[in-house]
N, C-alpha and C positions, 0 to 999 in steps of 0.2 A: 155670079159669083166665083168662076173660076179664075178669072182674067184678073180680079182682088185677091183671091189666094195667092196666085203667083205673084204678085206685086209685092204682097205682104213678106213673102219667104224670101224675094228677091232682096227685097231692101235690108233685111234683115230685122224683121219686127216678131220677133221670137223671144220666147223666155230668156237663153242667154243673151242675145242682143240688147232686150233691152235691160237688165242686169250690168251688162258692162257698160253702157252707154250711162247709165243712171250713176252708179258706183253706190259703195257702201254709203257714204255722209245723206245723198241725197234719198236714198231709200229708205234710209233711217226715218229719215224726216219727215216723209211720206206716211209712214205708220203713224206719226202724230199728227197728221192733217197740214202740216207745211208744203206749200209745194215749191217756194223760193230756190232753195237748190237744187228740184228738177228741172225747176225753169232755166237755171243757168247753164245747168248739163244738157242741154235739148238746144239752145240757141244756136244761131246763124242759118238756119233755113234749109238745113239739109234734109232729105228725103227720109232719114230715120228718124232723125230730131223732128221735123214735123209730123210723123205718125205718132210718137209716143205725146207730143205735146197733142195731140185732134184726141186721140182714142185712148190713151191710156190718164192723161193729165184732166181732159175733158175742156182745152181751153179755146179760144178761136184761132185760128193761123189764117195768113196769108192767104187767098185764091190762087196767086200766081205761083207759087210753092205746092199746090198739091196735083197730084198725077193723075191722069183723067179716070183712070183705073178706080179710084177713090169716087171722084167726080159722079162717076155714074154709076157707083154703086147703091144708090137708093138710102145711105145711111148716114148722109150728109146734107145739111141746109146751107144756101149762100145766105149771107147777111150784109150786105154793100157787097166792098173787096175781101171779105173775110167770110171763112167755111166756120162753120162748127158742126160737130158730132151731134146725132140725134140717136147715138146708142153709143156704148160703150164697148168695145172692143177690144178683148185681152187675148194674148198669146196664152197657151196652157201647157202643162208639161209635157202633156201626151204629144205636141208637136201639133196641136190643134189648135183651137180657136174658138172665144165663148162670146155669145152676145147678152149683152143685160142691159138693163137701165144706168146710166151714167149714177156713182155712188154720189149720195146727197153728203153735203158739207152744210157745215152751221152756216143759218145766213139763206140757205135756198129755200124755193118755197117746198110746201109740205108736200112727202112722198104721196102719191095717187095711190086707189087702196089697190088697183091692179099692178102695184110696183115689181117689177124682174128683177131681184136680187142677182149682184154676180156671184162669180167663184171665188170664193174664199177659203180660211181655215178651216171653217166647218166642213169646204166640199173637200178639200185636202185630207182634212180627218178621215174622210168615211173613204176616200179613195182610198187611204192608205190602210183600212182595217180587210175591205173587202177577200175574199180567196181568191186564189190566182188560179185555180182550177176550172178546165173550160167548161163551158156551161151549152146545154142543146138551145136551153129559152132561159133570155132573163127579163125581169122587170123593174123596171125605174120608175117607183111611185112617187109622184110630185117633183116631177125632173126639173120645173124652176126652168134657169138658162139651159138645160141640155147635158152641163158639164159629165156628168155620172156614165152618163151612155159613150161618152170619147173613150171612158178607160172600157167600159163593156164591148165596145164594138170589135176589140180583136180576141175578145174572150169567150162571147157568146153567139153561137150561128143565128138565133133571131132575138131580136130585143124589142122590147115593147117600151113605151115611157107615157105618163101618165101626170094629167097636173090637172084641177079644179078652175086653173088659169086660162082660159083660151089664149090671152095675151103672149102668156109664157112659153105656151105650144110653137106661136109665131116667132118666136125671139130662137127658142129652142132648135128649130128646123133653119135658120138661117147660121146657128153654130154650127149644125152638123154637115149643113154644105159646103161653108168654109173648112169645114176639118177635112172634108175628102170622106165622110160617113153617109152611106146612104142606108134604104131598107127599113128604117125605124119605125115601127106602127106605132103612132102617137093616138094619142084620144084624150078627148076632155071629160072630166069627172071628180070625183071625191073618193078617196079610200080606194076601197078595193071596186067601186060599181062598175067602172070600163070595162072590167074583165071578169066579170060574174061568171062563174062557171069555168074557167081555167086555170092552169096550173103551172107550174113554173120549176125549174131546176134553182135560181137565182132570183132574190128577191133584194131589192137594196132601195133606202130610203131616207133622204134627209129631208123630215119630214117640218111640219109649221109648229114645232115643240114649243115655242114660246110660250111660257104660264102668265097670262096675262087677264083681267077683269076685261069683260065686254066692254065694247065702244063704238059709236060711230067710227066709219072710216076704220074699221077694222084691215091688219094689212093681211093679205091674203098668204103671203111668202112664210110666213113666220108665225102667223097666230090662226090658229084653229075657228076658234069660238066656243070650243069646249071647254067645260068648266075644269079649273085648276089642271093636272094630268089626264085627264081622262083619255084625251085622243091619242095618246102615246100606248096607256094602257089597252085601247080598244083596238090600235094596230097590231098589238103585239096578239090581241085574241083572236082577232081574225085571218091570222098571216097563215096559219096550219093547213087551212083548206083550201090555200092556192098555193102551196109546197109539192114539188112532187116528191114521191120516196127518195129521202136522202139529199131533198133540196135545200140550201140555206138561205138564211134573210140576218141581212146587216142593218143596223138603222142607226141611225143619232135619237137621243131623247134628251130630255129634261124628266125630272120628277120631284117631287115637294119631301121635305123634310118636317115632319108636320111632328110638335109636341105631345110627347108620352109613346108615339110609334118608333118602332126601329125603320129605318128609311130599306136595309135587307130586305124583311118581311113584306114592307109595302111593295118593292120593284118584286121581290121573287114570287109575290102570290100573283104579280098579274101572268108570271110564265110557268106556275106548276100545275097548271090546269090545260094547258096549251099540248101536253103529252110530246112535248119536242124536248129533246137537249138543248141546255141553253147556257149562255156566259154574259154575265152583266159586268162591265166592267165602270166604276165610277171614276172619272178624271178630275173632276172641280167639284168646290162646292163652294156656291156665295149667300152670303148672309142677304136678306129680303132687300135691304137697301142696292148693296153692290149691285144686285140681280137687276133693278130697274134702271138704275144709271146706267148699265151695261145697253139696254135696251132704248134707252132714249138717246143716247147717243146714235146707236145704230139708224136710229131714225130723223138726226141730227135736230132733236127737240130741243136741244139744250141753246137757252137763252131768248127762249118761245116765251109767246105771253103764257101760253097754256102748259109750260115746263112745270112750274111750280103745284100747279093744279092738279096735272096729270101723275106727278111723282106721289103726292099725298094721298090722292085716291088710291093709286094702286099700294101703297104702303099698306091703307085702310083694308083694302081687301087680304092682304097675304094677312093683319092682325087676325080678320074676322074666322080666317081658319086655322090658327093658329102654328103658320107656318114660321121655321126658324131659319129654313135655308132651301137651296133649291142646287140640286146635282145635275150636273152633265156628266154625259157619259155615250157608251157602246152597249148595243146588247145585239146579241150574236144568236139563232135560233138555227137548230137542223131536225128535220124530217127525221126521227132514226128508226121508226117503225118499230121502237119498243114502249111494251107494258110497264117498262119502269125506267122512265126518263130523270133525269138530272137536272139541276138547276145550278147554276153556282153564280153566288153575288159576291164582288169584292171592290175593296175602293185601292186603286195603285195610282198613284200620284206621280210616280217617281218617273225618270224617262225610260223609255221602252227601245228598243230596237225597231226600226221601222223599214219599210214597210209590215206593219203585222199581216196583213193578210199574206207573206211569204210562208205563215208556220201556224196561221189560226187554225186550218185543218187540224194539227197536229194538237195543239191549245183543248180543244173540242172532245178530239179524241183521247185524250189523256184523264179528263175530266170524266169523260164516259168509264174508260177500263177501269180506273181505280173505285167506282162505284159499283161496277157491274161484275168485276173479276170473283171469280170463284177458288176456293185452294190457292192462296196465294203463298202457302207454306212450298207448293214445287213449282210457282212462277219463278223463270228465267230472266232476273232483271238486271238491268246494265246502267251505269251510272251516265247522267245525259254528257252532251260534249261540253266541254266549257265551264265545268263546273271546280270552284274554289273552294277550299278548305282555310277557312281564317280562323285563327284562334288568338286569343286575349289573355293575357294572366301577368304575374307577377314575375320580374328577372327571376331565373334560378327557381321556382317554384316547378313542382311534379309536374302537376297538374292545371288545367288552363282554366281560367275564370272562368270563358265562354268560347263555344264552337260554335261558327258559323257558316251555313255552307249558301256561298254566293254563285246567281247565275252571272253570267258574261254572254251568255245570246240568248235573244227571246225577248220574253219579259223581263228579265233581269230581276230576278226574285230573290230576298234572303231571308233566311230563315235560323234562328237559334237553335242547335241541336245537340243530344247527346251524345257520348261517346260512343255508343254502338250504332247509330246513324251515320257518326263521322266516319267509322271503322268500314261499315259496309259502304259508305263509297269510294273508299280507296281501294276495295277488292271486289266488288261486283262487273262481272264480264259478262253473262248473258250466258255462262260456261256450267255454273253450279244453280242447284235449286236455292232457294231464298231460306225455308226452314234448316238444313244443314248450316249454310252460312253463318243463318245468327246463332246454332247453336257454339259454333266454332268461335264464333267474336265473342260470346260470352264468357266463355272458357279464356281466352286472350285478356281480355279487358278484367276479369275476377271478380265481375259484381255478381254472381252467382246466378243471375237474372237473366230469363232468354225471354228476350223483346218480341209478343205476340205479333206475328206476320202480318195483319190488319192494322195494328196502329202505323203501319207504313203507309196505308192508302191516301192520307194526307200529303204528304210527299211526293209519291204516284202523280196524283192530280196536278199537282203544282208543278210539275216536270224534272223534279231532281232526281226522278230513276225513270227507266223509260222500261214497259212491257214488252 
């Protein structure tokens, strides 16, 4: 594989090389499953165009244009005077490579149950979420094609990767070898069974979170076979036993929105009994039909004879459970060792600064500090960097109708506040205690009321003010 790796790099088969060669039009068309622009962009039979066609687009290429490093890799097959790829091999943003099964397209045969999905949007989302702090030991639970290990390799001294699908680990090992990553402890098994009795500083997982009725030929990369969203709930419940003190876990998850239930309480309930500080962010909600269509497209089932039957049965299954929608988001847990853990559950659908992993530790710190800080009157607060004060009012009016504090960094939250909070944002710099500051501000604004320091805990938790 070392010869193949050097050939890929020398040929320019990298993220930047592929993007430059395809261009914006072809890349956009590929997102719509249209190959023609990309095929035009890679015509000519040159080495880079050949690799893109073979391994990115998954189309046969003439054997005479294929390098010996590719022919001898064991990842292609001869078909007359043509060469076809037996896997999908894509460059990844870490500078490495990911080996998986080829993405299925409409008209292709049905996916095999042990299909190994490639790296995509969900993989990138999880990688963006994970803390950047170094770790002695890390676990990639449900590694699939091994992409998260490529991100963990430079951050953790020891990396363990597990998957219930033995074939996934076979392809993951190819991903790691082609990416120059060694020493990964790969184990077969479900959930935490392969690492029973062990603890880690960092656990990451892009689990089989798709919520679907049980069926023959279940796809193990996305469906666990558990009822409803029980798999994600069980993953959360079991995680603390595998975290070292101070250890963190980052997951992607789906959860149900059930009629008569508050989803905040549903998901928050998973975490409140774990003893860990936790932060849950819902990034999107889909109605049942949207959700079913998404995952039927994922398996390229549209146009198949079973499409309508499967669609109808899935919707009926949701209806029986009074499901009104399905949420998608992040779950972060920290084993803080406290008897007073805090859980924050929220919906954020606006654009945030990426990668979240650059500041996720600060987010958890702020949530925990706001919850547990004692004697806020004596606290030395300072205003977060990049905070804007936006005022909306009628022309010439003495007072604004609305005052909004808006973050320009990190999670980029915004919150409507009163004059006292706005004034505090303009003066607190960590030099004076909060209590005396609030007294002075109350006199200046002339309302005769002193804001209780504890009333500022939500603004501290959300990062407007720093302790």
